[in-house]
C-alpha positions as CSV (number, residue, x, y, z in Angstrom):
1,X,23.3,20.8,-41.1
2,X,20.3,18.4,-41.8
3,X,18.2,18.4,-38.7
4,X,14.8,16.8,-38.5
5,X,12.6,18.0,-35.6
6,X,12.1,15.4,-32.8
7,X,8.7,16.7,-31.8
8,X,6.0,14.2,-33.0
9,X,3.3,16.7,-33.9
10,X,3.0,15.5,-37.5
11,X,2.8,19.1,-38.6
12,X,5.4,18.3,-41.2
13,X,5.3,15.1,-43.2
14,X,8.7,13.8,-42.2
15,X,8.8,12.2,-38.7
16,X,11.7,10.9,-36.6
17,X,11.2,7.7,-34.6
18,X,14.1,7.8,-32.1
19,X,14.1,4.2,-30.8
20,X,14.5,2.7,-34.3
21,X,16.3,5.8,-35.8
22,X,13.9,5.9,-38.7
23,X,13.0,8.9,-40.8
24,X,9.5,8.4,-42.1
25,X,7.1,10.4,-44.3
26,X,3.5,10.5,-43.1
27,X,0.7,10.4,-45.6
28,X,-2.2,12.8,-45.2
29,X,-4.4,10.3,-43.5
30,X,-1.6,9.4,-41.1
31,X,-1.0,13.0,-40.2
32,X,-4.7,13.6,-39.5
33,X,-5.0,10.5,-37.4
34,X,-2.0,11.3,-35.3
35,X,-3.2,14.9,-34.8
36,X,-6.7,13.8,-33.6
37,X,-7.8,14.1,-30.0
38,X,-8.0,10.3,-29.4
39,X,-4.4,9.9,-30.5
40,X,-3.0,12.9,-28.6
41,X,-4.7,11.5,-25.5
42,X,-2.3,8.6,-25.7
43,X,0.6,10.9,-24.9
44,X,-0.8,11.2,-21.4
45,X,-1.3,7.4,-20.7
46,X,1.7,5.5,-19.3
47,X,2.4,2.4,-21.3
48,X,3.7,0.6,-18.2
49,X,0.7,1.2,-16.0
50,X,1.0,2.3,-12.4
51,X,4.5,0.8,-12.4
52,X,5.6,4.0,-14.2
53,X,5.0,5.9,-10.9
54,X,8.1,4.1,-9.3
55,X,10.2,3.0,-12.2
56,X,12.2,4.5,-15.1
57,X,9.9,2.9,-17.6
58,X,7.8,6.0,-18.2
59,X,7.1,6.2,-22.0
60,X,3.5,6.7,-23.1
61,X,1.1,4.9,-25.3
62,X,1.7,7.6,-27.9
63,X,5.4,6.8,-28.2
64,X,4.5,3.1,-28.4
65,X,2.0,3.8,-31.1
66,X,4.4,5.9,-33.2
67,X,6.9,3.0,-32.8
68,X,4.4,0.4,-34.0
69,X,3.4,2.6,-36.9
70,X,7.0,3.1,-37.8
71,X,7.7,-0.7,-37.8
72,X,4.5,-1.3,-39.9
73,X,5.6,1.4,-42.3
74,X,9.1,0.0,-42.5
75,X,8.1,-3.6,-43.2
76,X,4.8,-3.1,-45.0
77,X,5.0,0.3,-46.6
78,X,2.2,-0.4,-49.2
79,X,-0.4,-1.6,-46.8
80,X,-2.5,1.4,-46.0
81,X,-5.0,-0.5,-43.9
82,X,-2.3,-2.1,-41.7
83,X,-0.7,1.4,-41.2
84,X,-4.1,2.8,-40.2
85,X,-4.7,-0.1,-37.8
86,X,-1.3,0.5,-36.3
87,X,-2.1,4.1,-35.5
88,X,-5.5,3.5,-33.9
89,X,-4.8,0.1,-32.2
90,X,-4.5,1.5,-28.7
91,X,-7.0,4.4,-28.7
92,X,-9.3,2.6,-26.3
93,X,-6.8,2.2,-23.5
94,X,-7.9,3.3,-20.1
95,X,-5.8,5.5,-17.8
96,X,-2.6,3.7,-16.8
97,X,-3.2,1.2,-19.5
98,X,-4.3,-2.2,-18.2
99,X,-4.1,-1.3,-14.5
100,X,-7.8,-0.5,-13.9
101,X,-9.6,-2.5,-16.6
102,X,-10.8,-5.2,-14.1
103,X,-11.8,-2.6,-11.5
104,X,-14.1,-0.9,-14.0
105,X,-15.3,-4.0,-15.8
106,X,-14.2,-2.6,-19.2
107,X,-12.0,-3.9,-22.0
108,X,-9.7,-1.7,-23.9
109,X,-10.3,-3.8,-27.0
110,X,-14.1,-3.0,-26.9
111,X,-13.3,0.6,-26.1
112,X,-10.9,0.8,-29.1
113,X,-13.7,-0.5,-31.4
114,X,-15.9,2.3,-30.1
115,X,-13.3,4.9,-30.7
116,X,-12.7,3.7,-34.3
117,X,-16.4,3.5,-35.0
118,X,-17.1,7.1,-33.8
119,X,-15.9,10.6,-34.7
120,X,-13.3,11.8,-35.3
121,X,-11.5,8.6,-36.2
122,X,-14.2,7.1,-38.3
123,X,-14.6,10.5,-40.2
124,X,-10.9,10.6,-41.0
125,X,-10.8,7.0,-42.1
126,X,-13.8,7.3,-44.4
127,X,-12.5,10.6,-45.8
128,X,-9.4,8.9,-47.0
129,X,-11.1,5.8,-48.4
130,X,-10.5,3.5,-45.4
131,X,-13.2,1.4,-43.9
132,X,-13.5,1.6,-40.1
133,X,-15.1,-1.9,-40.0
134,X,-12.1,-3.3,-42.0
135,X,-9.7,-1.7,-39.6
136,X,-11.6,-3.2,-36.6
137,X,-11.5,-6.6,-38.4
138,X,-7.8,-6.3,-38.8
139,X,-7.3,-5.7,-35.1
140,X,-9.6,-8.6,-34.1
141,X,-8.0,-11.0,-36.6
142,X,-4.5,-12.3,-37.3
143,X,-2.0,-9.9,-39.1
144,X,1.6,-8.9,-38.7
145,X,0.4,-6.3,-36.3
146,X,-1.2,-8.6,-33.8
147,X,-2.4,-12.2,-33.7
148,X,-3.4,-14.9,-31.3
149,X,-0.4,-17.2,-31.7
150,X,2.7,-17.5,-29.5
151,X,4.8,-16.0,-32.2
152,X,6.0,-12.4,-32.2
153,X,4.1,-9.6,-34.0
154,X,4.8,-5.9,-34.4
155,X,2.7,-4.7,-31.5
156,X,4.4,-6.9,-28.9
157,X,7.8,-6.4,-30.6
158,X,7.7,-2.7,-29.9
159,X,6.5,-3.2,-26.3
160,X,9.3,-5.6,-25.5
161,X,12.0,-3.6,-27.1
162,X,10.8,-0.2,-25.8
163,X,10.2,-1.4,-22.2
164,X,13.5,-3.1,-21.8
165,X,15.4,-0.2,-23.5
166,X,13.8,2.2,-21.0
167,X,14.7,-0.1,-18.2
168,X,18.3,-0.5,-19.4
169,X,17.8,-4.2,-19.7
170,X,18.2,-4.7,-23.5
171,X,21.1,-6.7,-24.8
172,X,21.3,-5.0,-28.1
173,X,20.0,-1.6,-29.4
174,X,16.5,-1.9,-31.0
175,X,17.6,0.1,-34.1
176,X,20.2,-2.6,-34.8
177,X,17.9,-5.5,-34.2
178,X,15.0,-4.3,-36.4
179,X,17.3,-4.1,-39.4
180,X,17.9,-7.9,-39.1
181,X,14.2,-8.7,-39.1
182,X,11.9,-10.0,-41.8
183,X,8.5,-11.6,-41.7
184,X,7.4,-15.2,-42.2
185,X,3.7,-14.7,-42.9
186,X,2.4,-12.8,-39.9
187,X,5.4,-13.5,-37.7
188,X,8.8,-11.9,-37.0
189,X,11.6,-14.0,-38.5
190,X,15.4,-13.5,-38.2
191,X,18.7,-15.2,-37.6
192,X,19.4,-17.1,-34.4
193,X,21.7,-14.5,-32.9
194,X,19.1,-11.7,-33.3
195,X,16.3,-14.0,-32.2
196,X,18.2,-14.6,-28.9
197,X,18.5,-10.8,-28.4
198,X,14.7,-10.6,-29.0
199,X,14.1,-13.4,-26.5
200,X,16.1,-11.6,-23.9
201,X,13.9,-8.6,-24.3
202,X,10.8,-10.7,-24.0
203,X,12.0,-12.5,-20.9
204,X,13.3,-9.4,-19.2
205,X,10.1,-7.4,-19.9
206,X,8.1,-10.2,-18.3
207,X,10.4,-10.4,-15.3
208,X,10.0,-6.6,-14.8
209,X,6.3,-6.0,-15.2
210,X,5.2,-9.3,-13.5
211,X,7.2,-8.5,-10.4
212,X,4.9,-8.6,-7.4
213,X,5.8,-5.0,-6.5
214,X,4.7,-3.8,-10.0
215,X,1.5,-5.9,-9.6
216,X,1.0,-4.2,-6.2
217,X,1.2,-0.8,-7.7
218,X,-1.6,-1.7,-10.2
219,X,-3.6,-3.3,-7.4
220,X,-3.4,-0.1,-5.2
221,X,-4.6,2.0,-8.1
222,X,-7.4,-0.5,-8.9
223,X,-8.5,-0.5,-5.3
224,X,-8.6,3.3,-5.2
225,X,-10.7,3.4,-8.4
226,X,-13.1,0.7,-7.1
227,X,-13.5,2.6,-3.8
228,X,-14.3,5.8,-5.8
229,X,-16.9,4.1,-7.9
230,X,-18.5,2.6,-4.8
231,X,-18.6,6.0,-3.2
232,X,-20.3,7.4,-6.3
233,X,-22.8,4.6,-6.3
234,X,-23.7,5.1,-2.6
235,X,-24.3,8.8,-3.3
236,X,-26.2,8.3,-6.5
237,X,-29.7,7.9,-4.9
238,X,-31.3,11.0,-3.6
239,X,-34.6,10.9,-1.9
240,X,-37.0,13.8,-1.5
241,X,-40.3,12.9,0.1
242,X,-41.7,10.0,-1.9
243,X,-39.5,10.7,-4.9
244,X,-36.2,9.0,-5.7
245,X,-33.7,10.6,-8.1
246,X,-30.6,8.9,-9.6
247,X,-27.8,11.5,-9.8
248,X,-25.1,9.1,-11.0
249,X,-24.1,5.5,-11.1
250,X,-21.0,3.4,-10.8
251,X,-21.2,2.4,-14.4
252,X,-21.5,6.0,-15.6
253,X,-18.5,6.8,-13.4
254,X,-16.5,3.9,-14.9
255,X,-17.3,5.1,-18.5
256,X,-16.2,8.6,-17.5
257,X,-12.9,7.4,-16.0
258,X,-12.2,5.2,-19.0
259,X,-11.7,8.3,-21.2
260,X,-9.6,10.2,-18.8
261,X,-5.8,10.7,-19.0
262,X,-3.5,9.5,-16.2
263,X,-3.3,13.0,-14.8
264,X,-7.0,13.5,-14.8
265,X,-7.6,10.2,-13.0
266,X,-5.0,11.1,-10.3
267,X,-6.6,14.5,-9.8
268,X,-10.1,12.9,-9.5
269,X,-8.9,10.5,-6.9
270,X,-6.9,13.2,-5.0
271,X,-10.0,15.3,-4.8
272,X,-11.8,12.6,-2.8
273,X,-12.2,13.1,0.9
274,X,-12.5,9.3,1.7
275,X,-9.5,8.4,3.9
276,X,-9.0,5.0,2.3
277,X,-8.7,6.5,-1.2
278,X,-6.4,9.2,0.0
279,X,-4.1,6.7,1.8
280,X,-3.9,4.5,-1.3
281,X,-3.0,7.5,-3.4
282,X,-0.4,8.6,-0.8
283,X,1.4,5.2,-1.0
284,X,1.3,5.2,-4.8
285,X,2.6,8.7,-5.3
286,X,4.8,9.4,-2.2
287,X,5.7,6.2,-0.4
288,X,5.8,3.2,-2.8
289,X,8.8,1.9,-0.7
290,X,6.2,0.8,1.9
291,X,5.1,-2.0,-0.5
292,X,6.7,-5.2,0.8
293,X,6.2,-8.8,-0.1
294,X,4.8,-11.2,2.5
295,X,3.2,-14.6,3.1
296,X,-0.6,-15.1,2.6
297,X,-1.1,-15.3,6.4
298,X,0.6,-12.1,7.2
299,X,-1.6,-9.3,8.8
300,X,-2.8,-7.0,6.0
301,X,-1.8,-9.3,3.2
302,X,-3.3,-8.5,-0.2
303,X,-3.3,-11.0,-3.1
304,X,-2.2,-10.2,-6.6
305,X,-2.3,-12.8,-9.4
306,X,-0.3,-13.3,-12.6
307,X,-2.9,-14.9,-14.8
308,X,-0.6,-15.2,-17.8
309,X,2.8,-14.3,-19.0
310,X,3.6,-13.1,-22.5
311,X,5.5,-16.0,-23.9
312,X,6.0,-14.7,-27.4
313,X,8.9,-15.9,-29.5
314,X,10.4,-15.0,-32.9
315,X,11.0,-17.5,-35.7
316,X,14.4,-18.5,-37.1
317,X,14.2,-19.2,-40.8
318,X,10.6,-20.3,-40.5
319,X,11.1,-22.4,-37.3
320,X,10.1,-21.5,-33.7
321,X,13.1,-20.3,-31.7
322,X,12.4,-22.8,-29.0
323,X,12.8,-25.7,-31.5
324,X,16.1,-24.3,-32.7
325,X,17.7,-23.2,-29.3
326,X,17.3,-25.4,-26.2
327,X,18.2,-22.5,-23.9
328,X,15.3,-20.5,-25.4
329,X,12.9,-23.3,-24.6
330,X,14.1,-23.2,-20.9
331,X,13.8,-19.4,-20.8
332,X,10.2,-19.5,-22.1
333,X,9.3,-22.2,-19.7
334,X,10.6,-20.0,-16.9
335,X,8.5,-17.1,-18.0
336,X,5.4,-19.4,-18.1
337,X,6.2,-20.4,-14.5
338,X,5.7,-16.8,-13.4
339,X,1.9,-17.3,-13.4
340,X,0.6,-17.7,-9.9
341,X,-0.5,-15.8,-6.7
342,X,1.7,-13.4,-4.7
343,X,1.0,-11.4,-1.6
344,X,2.1,-8.0,-0.4
345,X,1.3,-5.6,2.4
346,X,1.8,-1.9,3.2
347,X,4.5,-1.5,5.8
348,X,3.7,0.9,8.6
């Protein structure tokens, strides 16, 4: 019986990607990158943020990265730089992905550039004849991996398909859909039927992760992290006679947290004695059912904001789906309308 191991350690060259049911051979530089510490760390970061603590969408940034790499390798097998960019594109993510970026004042894009430009990633890339600066340029520019348009690229394609598959909200299996895809320049292109399945994944994913309850989970974690950094800052100045010593700073704490795993962050916050931090963690981990929506004037109301929705769309034979299918236009408009302010409170 021909059995390929499902563990994604890249110890052997052949790798199984289960969502797309692809058997792929990893080149030496791909093996080294996937076995490096920055990539292995992604196994311990939830792709869905703090929402993973109360939903079935629990896959990691590592699974997402393997999926993105598999798709790049499937559609662009000869492009070594694009394959390398796919592997390292998420290495700068903070614990729980986007949840605490604003609280720490850090960008995962900038952190990713730092990771690519430092050891061990830069050492591996250079050893295999790849330029770290060119990889960074690929991630900051427009490519089939990611771009600044409203059309669908590989990074978002994997996110939409993987999230909705985990949530049981997909209308067709991802492995069937990807075999009907091609690329029109940098953009995903397909037939209208497949495009509608992709649009359903895009709409459903937005409807899931932009629910106010999901936003509230991220907000609670963000508040806990902010409170921790404030506590560190208040304890950072030590006086002894006329001398003042700086033991730590909020910015140093933020940089330290940024490189943690989800588990390490939760352990750090649970070790705090501050009652407000402990209560926030208790709701997140033990009683998320106490999060309820409310009006802005309700006692204890907390505001969460949807600044933007991810209104990506595939192309159909070179044309935007919304120009081909009126129902698609309406669906994308509904997703755009999700932007706004919402309020929640913690029920007693």
